[in-house]
C-alpha positions in Angstrom: 142.8 -17.2 153.5 140.9 -15.2 156.1 139.1 -11.9 155.8 141.5 -9.8 157.3 144.4 -11.2 155.0 142.1 -10.5 151.9 141.4 -7.1 153.3 145.1 -6.3 153.6 146.0 -7.6 150.0 143.0 -5.6 148.5 144.2 -2.3 150.2 147.9 -2.9 149.1 146.7 -3.5 145.7 144.6 -0.4 145.9 147.5 1.7 146.8 149.7 0.4 144.0 146.9 1.0 141.5 146.6 4.4 142.7 150.4 5.1 142.4 150.6 3.8 139.0 147.6 5.7 137.8 149.4 9.0 139.1 152.5 8.0 137.4 150.6 7.2 134.1 149.2 10.7 134.2 152.3 12.5 135.0 155.0 10.4 133.2 156.2 13.2 130.7 156.9 15.6 133.6 158.9 13.4 135.5 162.7 12.6 135.2 163.0 8.8 134.3 165.0 8.1 137.3 162.2 9.2 139.6 159.8 6.8 137.7 162.4 4.0 138.0 162.5 4.4 141.8 159.0 4.3 142.3 158.3 1.6 139.9 161.0 -0.5 141.8 159.5 0.1 145.0 156.1 -1.0 144.0 157.5 -4.1 142.0 158.8 -5.2 145.2 155.4 -4.8 146.7 153.7 -6.8 144.0 156.0 -9.3 144.5 155.5 -9.6 148.2 151.9 -9.8 147.4 152.1 -12.7 145.1 154.2 -14.6 147.6 151.9 -14.2 150.5 149.2 -15.3 147.9 150.9 -18.2 146.9 151.9 -19.3 150.4 148.2 -19.2 151.3 146.9 -21.2 148.3 149.8 -24.0 149.2 148.3 -24.3 152.2 144.6 -24.5 151.1 145.5 -26.8 148.1 146.5 -29.9 150.1 143.3 -29.6 152.2 141.3 -29.7 149.2 142.8 -32.8 148.0 141.8 -34.8 151.0 
């Protein structure tokens, strides 16, 4: 992974962390369906980040074994 890709992942995770922190602090004030909608959106973002990392790791591992 290059620096730009790591930077992108870092800031995507920072956004997710911030949103989850906000939800945790106001969870009693929001209807459950709103929390579910936001959770679903960020769940998809986490899945995409993990796929991106996995793809990069798969490319790196064969190189390390040579």
